[in-house]
DRENDO-1510 file (C-alpha; in Angstrom, 1 decimal, always signed):
<recs>
REC; n; res; u; v; w
REC; 1; MET; -0.1; -0.1; -0.1 .
REC; 2; ARG; +2.6; +2.5; +0.9 .
REC; 3; ASP; +4.7; +1.6; -2.2 .
REC; 4; ALA; +1.5; +2.2; -4.4 .
REC; 5; LEU; +0.5; +5.5; -2.9 .
REC; 6; GLN; +4.6; +7.0; -2.7 .
REC; 7; HIS; +4.8; +5.9; -6.4 .
REC; 8; SER; +1.5; +7.3; -7.6 .
REC; 9; LEU; +0.9; +10.6; -5.7 .
REC; 10; ALA; +4.5; +11.5; -4.3 .
REC; 11; PRO; +3.1; +12.1; -0.8 .
REC; 12; VAL; +5.2; +14.4; +1.2 .
REC; 13; GLN; +3.3; +13.1; +4.2 .
REC; 14; LEU; +2.2; +9.7; +4.3 .
REC; 15; GLN; +0.4; +7.5; +7.4 .
REC; 16; ILE; -1.2; +4.4; +7.4 .
REC; 17; GLU; -2.8; +2.8; +10.0 .
REC; 18; ASP; -4.2; -0.8; +10.1 .
REC; 19; ASP; -7.2; -0.9; +12.0 .
REC; 20; SER; -8.1; -4.5; +11.3 .
REC; 21; HIS; -7.9; -5.5; +14.9 .
REC; 22; ARG; -10.7; -3.6; +15.8 .
REC; 23; HIS; -13.2; -5.1; +13.0 .
REC; 24; ALA; -12.4; -8.9; +14.3 .
REC; 25; GLY; -15.2; -10.9; +13.7 .
REC; 26; HIS; -17.0; -8.3; +11.3 .
REC; 27; ALA; -18.1; -9.7; +8.0 .
REC; 28; GLY; -15.9; -7.9; +5.9 .
REC; 29; ALA; -12.9; -8.9; +8.0 .
REC; 30; ARG; -13.5; -12.7; +7.3 .
REC; 31; ASP; -12.5; -12.6; +4.0 .
REC; 32; GLY; -9.0; -11.4; +5.2 .
REC; 33; ARG; -9.1; -8.1; +3.7 .
REC; 34; GLY; -7.9; -5.4; +6.2 .
REC; 35; HIS; -9.4; -2.0; +7.5 .
REC; 36; PHE; -6.8; +0.9; +7.0 .
REC; 37; ASN; -7.0; +4.8; +7.8 .
REC; 38; VAL; -4.5; +6.4; +5.4 .
REC; 39; ARG; -3.3; +10.5; +5.8 .
REC; 40; VAL; -2.1; +11.5; +2.5 .
REC; 41; VAL; -0.5; +15.0; +2.1 .
REC; 42; SER; +0.3; +15.5; -1.7 .
REC; 43; GLU; +0.9; +18.3; -4.2 .
REC; 44; ALA; -1.0; +16.2; -6.5 .
REC; 45; PHE; -4.2; +17.0; -4.9 .
REC; 46; ALA; -3.8; +20.8; -5.5 .
REC; 47; GLY; -7.1; +21.8; -7.5 .
REC; 48; LEU; -9.0; +18.5; -6.9 .
REC; 49; GLY; -12.2; +18.1; -4.8 .
REC; 50; GLN; -12.4; +15.5; -1.9 .
REC; 51; LEU; -14.3; +13.1; -4.6 .
REC; 52; ALA; -11.2; +13.5; -7.3 .
REC; 53; ARG; -9.1; +12.9; -4.2 .
REC; 54; HIS; -10.3; +9.9; -3.1 .
REC; 55; ARG; -10.3; +8.5; -6.8 .
REC; 56; ALA; -6.9; +9.3; -6.9 .
REC; 57; ILE; -5.9; +7.2; -3.9 .
REC; 58; TYR; -8.3; +4.5; -4.7 .
REC; 59; ALA; -6.6; +4.6; -8.7 .
REC; 60; ALA; -3.4; +4.2; -7.0 .
REC; 61; LEU; -4.2; +1.4; -4.9 .
REC; 62; GLY; -5.7; -0.6; -7.9 .
REC; 63; ASP; -6.6; -4.2; -7.2 .
REC; 64; MET; -5.3; -3.8; -3.7 .
REC; 65; MET; -9.1; -2.5; -3.0 .
REC; 66; GLN; -10.4; -5.9; -4.3 .
REC; 67; THR; -7.9; -8.0; -2.7 .
REC; 68; ASP; -6.3; -6.5; +0.4 .
REC; 69; ILE; -8.5; -3.8; +1.7 .
REC; 70; HIS; -12.0; -3.9; +2.8 .
REC; 71; ALA; -12.3; -0.4; +4.4 .
REC; 72; LEU; -10.5; +2.5; +3.6 .
REC; 73; SER; -10.5; +5.7; +5.6 .
REC; 74; ILE; -9.1; +8.4; +3.8 .
REC; 75; GLN; -7.8; +11.8; +5.0 .
REC; 76; ALA; -6.2; +13.9; +1.6 .
REC; 77; GLN; -4.9; +17.5; +1.7 .
REC; 78; THR; -2.5; +19.6; -0.2 .
REC; 79; PRO; +0.7; +20.6; +2.0 .
REC; 80; ALA; -0.8; +24.0; +2.1 .
REC; 81; GLU; -4.1; +22.5; +4.2 .
REC; 82; ALA; -2.1; +20.5; +5.9 .
REC; 83; GLY; +0.1; +23.5; +7.2 .
</recs>
């Protein structure tokens, strides 16, 4: 996940938290896919709305959304927004 996001979005900050342990027993967790929180700060988001930013992250992750990730909480900002 980290490599895919770094390669596609060249973030200046990237935080990934695996939150899967909080969802043990959840129907979506039974197939082995995880629950993650990501914070991506990138110039690639300049001029994009939140929906387009989320789409860029999903595109960067590609097939991982079908094979490794069940749920993804996203915080996507430009460096100026992140302060």
